[in-house]
C-alpha positions in Angstrom: 11.1 17.7 -135.3 10.1 15.7 -132.2 7.8 12.6 -132.5 5.0 11.7 -130.3 6.3 10.0 -127.1 4.8 6.5 -126.9 4.0 5.5 -123.3 2.9 2.0 -122.5 1.0 1.1 -119.3 2.0 -2.4 -118.1 1.1 -4.6 -115.1 -1.1 -7.5 -113.8 -4.8 -7.7 -114.3 -6.9 -5.4 -112.1 -3.9 -3.2 -111.1 -5.7 -0.1 -112.4 -4.0 0.3 -115.7 -7.0 1.4 -117.6 -8.0 3.8 -114.8 -4.5 5.2 -114.9 -4.8 5.9 -118.6 -8.1 7.7 -118.0 -6.6 9.7 -115.1 -3.5 10.8 -117.1 -5.5 11.8 -120.2 -8.4 13.2 -118.2 -10.7 11.3 -120.6 -12.6 8.0 -120.5 -10.3 6.3 -123.0 -10.4 2.8 -121.6 -13.3 0.7 -120.3 -12.9 0.2 -116.6 -14.5 -2.6 -114.5 -13.8 -4.8 -111.5 -13.6 -7.8 -113.9 -10.1 -9.1 -114.4 -9.1 -9.0 -118.0 -11.4 -6.3 -119.2 -8.7 -4.8 -121.4 -8.0 -7.3 -124.2 -6.3 -5.7 -127.2 -4.0 -2.7 -126.6 -5.9 0.6 -126.6 -4.0 3.7 -127.9 -4.8 7.3 -127.1 -2.9 10.2 -128.8 -3.1 13.3 -126.8 -1.2 16.6 -126.3 -0.3 17.2 -122.6 1.1 20.6 -121.4 4.7 20.2 -120.6 5.1 16.8 -122.3 3.9 17.7 -125.8 2.4 15.1 -128.2 2.1 11.7 -126.5 0.4 8.3 -127.2 -0.7 6.3 -124.1 -1.1 2.6 -124.7 -3.3 0.5 -122.3 -2.4 -3.2 -122.4 -3.8 -6.5 -121.1 -2.5 -7.8 -117.9 0.7 -9.9 -118.2 -0.8 -12.5 -115.9 -3.7 -13.4 -118.2 -4.2 -17.1 -118.7 -5.6 -19.7 -121.0 -5.3 -19.9 -124.8 -6.9 -16.5 -125.4 -5.0 -15.0 -122.4 -1.7 -16.1 -123.9 -2.6 -14.3 -127.1 -3.3 -11.2 -125.1 0.0 -11.4 -123.3 1.8 -11.8 -126.7 0.1 -8.6 -127.8 1.3 -6.9 -124.6 4.9 -7.9 -125.4 4.6 -6.6 -128.9 3.5 -3.2 -127.6 6.9 -2.9 -125.8 8.6 -2.6 -129.2 6.9 0.8 -129.9 7.2 2.3 -126.4 9.7 5.0 -125.5 8.6 5.0 -121.9 6.8 2.3 -119.8 4.8 2.8 -116.7 4.8 -0.5 -114.6 1.8 -0.4 -112.4 1.2 -2.9 -109.5 -1.3 -2.9 -106.7 0.0 -2.6 -103.2 -1.7 -5.9 -102.4 0.8 -7.7 -104.6 3.4 -7.7 -101.7 1.2 -10.1 -99.8 1.5 -12.8 -102.4 5.1 -14.1 -102.9 4.4 -15.8 -106.3 2.7 -12.7 -107.7 5.5 -10.5 -106.4 8.1 -12.7 -108.0 6.3 -12.6 -111.4 6.0 -8.8 -111.1 9.8 -8.4 -110.6 10.4 -10.7 -113.6 8.2 -8.7 -115.8 9.6 -5.4 -114.6 13.1 -6.5 -115.4 12.0 -7.6 -118.9 10.3 -4.2 -119.6 13.2 -2.2 -118.1 15.6 -3.9 -120.5 13.5 -2.7 -123.5 12.7 0.9 -122.5 12.8 3.6 -119.8 10.5 2.4 -117.1 8.6 4.1 -114.2 7.4 2.0 -111.2 4.1 3.0 -109.8 2.2 1.4 -106.9 -1.5 1.8 -106.7 -3.1 1.9 -103.3 -5.8 -0.7 -102.7 -5.4 -1.3 -98.9 -7.1 1.1 -96.5 -4.2 3.3 -95.5 -6.0 6.6 -95.0 -4.2 7.2 -91.7 -0.9 7.1 -93.5 0.7 10.0 -95.5 2.4 9.1 -98.8 5.8 9.6 -97.3 4.8 7.3 -94.4 3.7 4.6 -96.8 7.0 4.8 -98.6 8.9 4.3 -95.3 6.7 1.4 -94.2 7.0 -0.4 -97.5 10.7 0.2 -98.0 11.3 -1.0 -94.5 9.1 -4.1 -94.9 9.8 -5.1 -98.5 12.8 -3.1 -99.7 11.0 -2.3 -102.9 13.8 -0.3 -104.4 16.1 -3.4 -104.1 13.4 -5.8 -105.3 12.8 -3.9 -108.5 16.3 -2.4 -108.9 15.1 1.2 -108.9 16.1 4.4 -107.1 12.5 5.7 -106.8 8.9 4.7 -107.3 5.6 6.6 -107.3 2.9 6.0 -104.7 -0.5 6.7 -106.2 -4.2 6.2 -105.4 -6.1 6.1 -108.7 -9.5 5.6 -107.0 -8.9 8.9 -105.2 -7.4 10.5 -108.3 -4.1 11.0 -106.5 -0.7 10.8 -108.2 -1.5 12.2 -111.7 0.9 15.1 -111.3 3.7 12.9 -109.9 3.4 10.4 -112.8 3.4 13.2 -115.5 6.4 14.8 -113.8 8.2 11.4 -113.9 7.4 11.0 -117.6 8.7 14.5 -118.3 11.9 13.8 -116.5 12.5 10.5 -118.3 11.5 12.1 -121.6 14.2 14.8 -121.1 16.9 12.2 -120.5 16.5 10.3 -123.8 14.7 12.5 -126.3 16.8 14.2 -128.9 15.4 16.2 -131.8 16.3 14.8 -135.2 15.4 16.9 -138.1 13.5 15.5 -141.1 15.0 17.8 -143.7 16.5 21.0 -142.3 19.9 19.5 -141.8 20.2 19.7 -145.6 19.4 23.4 -146.0 19.9 26.9 -144.6 17.0 29.1 -143.5 17.5 31.4 -146.5 17.2 28.5 -149.0 14.4 27.7 -151.4 13.1 24.1 -151.3 10.8 22.6 -154.0 8.5 19.8 -152.9 7.2 17.6 -155.7 4.0 16.0 -154.5 2.1 14.0 -157.0 -1.1 12.7 -155.3 -1.6 9.1 -156.4 -4.7 7.0 -155.9 -3.5 5.9 -152.4 -3.4 9.4 -151.0 -6.3 10.5 -148.9 -8.9 12.5 -150.8 -8.5 16.2 -150.3 -5.5 15.9 -148.0 -1.7 15.6 -148.2 0.0 12.5 -146.8 1.7 12.8 -143.4 5.4 12.9 -144.6 4.5 15.8 -146.9 2.8 17.7 -144.1 5.6 17.2 -141.6 8.3 18.1 -144.1 6.5 21.3 -145.0 5.9 22.3 -141.4 9.6 21.8 -140.5 10.8 23.8 -143.5 8.4 26.7 -142.7 9.4 26.7 -139.0 13.1 26.8 -140.1 12.5 29.8 -142.4 12.9 28.3 -145.8 10.9 29.4 -148.8 8.9 26.3 -149.5 7.3 25.7 -152.9 4.9 22.8 -153.6 4.3 21.5 -157.1 3.6 18.3 -159.0 5.7 16.3 -161.4 3.8 17.6 -164.4 4.4 21.2 -163.3 8.0 20.9 -162.1 9.7 22.2 -165.2 7.4 25.2 -165.2 8.0 25.8 -161.5 11.8 25.7 -161.9 11.6 28.1 -164.9 9.7 30.6 -162.8 12.3 30.7 -160.0 14.8 33.6 -159.9 17.4 31.3 -158.3 17.8 27.5 -158.4 16.4 25.8 -155.4 18.9 24.3 -152.9 16.9 21.1 -152.6 14.1 19.2 -154.3 12.2 16.7 -152.3 10.1 14.3 -154.5 7.8 11.3 -154.2 10.1 8.4 -154.7 8.1 7.0 -157.6 9.1 10.0 -159.6 12.8 9.9 -158.8 13.9 9.3 -162.4 11.8 12.0 -163.9 12.7 14.6 -161.3 16.4 13.8 -161.5 16.4 14.5 -165.2 14.7 17.9 -164.7 16.6 19.2 -161.7 19.3 21.9 -162.0 22.8 20.4 -161.7 23.7 22.0 -158.4 20.3 21.3 -156.7 20.4 18.4 -154.2 17.7 15.7 -154.6 16.0 13.4 -152.1 12.6 12.0 -151.5 10.1 11.9 -148.6 10.7 8.2 -148.2 14.5 8.6 -148.0 14.2 11.4 -145.5 12.0 9.2 -143.4 14.4 6.4 -143.6 16.9 8.5 -141.7 14.4 10.2 -139.4 12.6 7.0 -138.4 15.3 4.4 -138.7 18.9 3.6 -139.6 19.8 5.1 -143.0 23.1 3.3 -143.1 21.4 -0.1 -142.6 18.9 0.7 -145.3 21.7 1.7 -147.8 23.5 -1.6 -147.1 20.2 -3.4 -147.5 19.6 -1.8 -151.0 23.0 -3.3 -152.1 21.5 -6.7 -151.5 19.1 -6.1 -154.5 21.9 -6.8 -157.0 22.5 -10.3 -155.5 18.8 -11.4 -155.7 18.1 -14.3 -158.1 15.3 -16.5 -159.2 15.3 -18.4 -155.9 15.1 -15.2 -153.8 12.2 -14.2 -151.6 11.5 -10.6 -150.7 9.1 -9.3 -148.1 7.3 -6.0 -148.7 6.4 -4.5 -145.3 3.7 -1.8 -144.9 3.3 0.1 -141.6 -0.3 1.0 -142.2 -3.1 -1.2 -143.4 -5.1 -0.2 -146.5 -7.2 -1.9 -149.1 -4.9 -2.9 -152.0 -5.3 -0.6 -155.0 -4.1 -0.7 -158.6 -0.6 0.6 -159.1 0.2 0.3 -155.3 3.8 1.3 -154.9 4.7 -1.6 -152.5 2.5 -4.3 -153.8 2.8 -3.6 -157.6 5.3 -1.0 -158.6 8.4 -2.0 -156.6 8.0 -5.8 -157.4 7.5 -5.0 -161.1 10.6 -2.8 -161.1 12.7 -5.5 -159.4 11.3 -8.2 -161.8 12.4 -5.9 -164.7 15.8 -4.8 -163.4 16.9 -7.9 -161.4 15.0 -11.2 -162.1 11.4 -11.9 -163.3 11.1 -14.9 -161.0 11.8 -13.3 -157.6 9.0 -14.1 -155.2 7.3 -11.4 -153.0 5.2 -11.6 -149.9 3.3 -8.7 -148.2 2.8 -7.9 -144.5 1.0 -5.0 -143.0 0.7 -3.4 -139.5 2.8 -3.2 -136.4 3.9 -6.8 -136.2 5.9 -9.0 -138.6 3.7 -12.1 -138.1 6.1 -14.0 -140.4 9.4 -15.9 -140.1 11.9 -13.3 -141.2 14.7 -15.8 -141.7 13.0 -17.1 -144.9 13.6 -13.8 -146.7 16.7 -12.5 -148.6 15.6 -8.9 -148.3 12.8 -6.9 -146.6 11.7 -3.7 -148.2 9.8 -1.4 -145.7 7.6 1.6 -146.4 8.6 5.0 -145.2 7.1 4.1 -141.7 5.4 7.5 -141.3 2.9 5.8 -139.0 5.6 4.3 -136.7 7.7 6.1 -134.2 11.5 5.8 -134.3 11.7 3.4 -131.4 9.4 0.9 -133.2 11.3 1.2 -136.5 14.6 0.7 -134.8 13.2 -2.4 -133.0 12.0 -3.8 -136.3 15.5 -3.3 -137.8 16.9 -5.2 -134.8 14.5 -8.1 -135.5 15.7 -8.2 -139.1 19.4 -8.2 -138.1 18.7 -10.9 -135.5 17.4 -13.2 -138.3 20.6 -12.3 -140.4 18.7 -10.8 -143.3 18.8 -7.3 -144.9 16.3 -4.4 -144.8 15.9 -1.3 -146.9 13.0 1.0 -147.7 10.8 2.0 -150.6 12.6 5.3 -151.6 16.1 3.9 -151.3 15.1 0.8 -153.3 13.7 2.9 -156.2 16.8 5.2 -156.2 19.0 2.2 -156.3 17.1 0.5 -159.1 17.1 3.7 -161.1 20.9 4.0 -160.8 20.9 7.3 -158.8 21.5 6.1 -155.3 24.8 8.0 -155.4 23.1 11.1 -156.8 20.6 11.6 -153.9 21.1 13.0 -150.4 19.8 12.3 -147.0 
């Protein structure tokens, strides 16, 4: 299954970033004005585009914002980079008339290009109606040697005010997308199309009313597309479901909270995993998470653990991350281990103070963002694992599950 491609729009204030988002999505997603700094917080727009598939465009504040508030906006812009698969770096053609602004632009372009695949686009502001697009390329390259300045082979010349350049930008996105994107399966690498798979899906109080949670939906869709017979049940009905099958299922996928119960009920030859464990592989680095789980046994009364949630929600009783996992660690490892909670895209904490970070399944993150979060953790020389792997390890069945 292929994730949404996250595409960030970066550049100085008043370069036309918000207008470009609106042009690419054919919607009024971002507020547009002539006032510099109109865009403050990043604005995201999920959309399906023919030829590109599912995408998320992210409009950001200008990197040249200033003042205390401006610095905060620039920090947010940098954070967006961690979840971008592709970046569009947009500059106005007037920038070449200002040496300092041009120097700052090349510095930022280099920074962004080091983080993700980057497309350079130049928005026409000067009156060059007598020039064709090819002519403008020739004139600019002869005068400024743009390709050498920015270290690129190509750039895109656009005129957002005249709604010119949309097709060229989308074509460039498609080309870059084809170069890096690889399809990683959630679950079908574990089964054959003729197999029966049982999904155990208890709906706890955190689940949205009347709906399945995203990992369940995506797993079901992939199994159905692959041709598997897919049976959904609950923990309470699992024994009855298994008794009603003519043949044993090839795989059972459960909610991690019910690992122990499901393991005791499953047929001997049936493989077992959980949605969270599958997402640990699909979204992140499963080997890193397994190594991180091994750090659980070395925690002591002086240890500090960070519980990291991708999405924000009001704390509820019996919350898996805030209550169940800490309670299980207190019971199995040490009752005095300290826990902190962080939610959302960014860490907003000093990671070096923690002995272990336990992350949720990250169903609301893309793979790029999760891999960057793992890099952050490794940079601070600590360990990271996720909810499902933690629960399997603490229940003593980490060697009995598959991914």
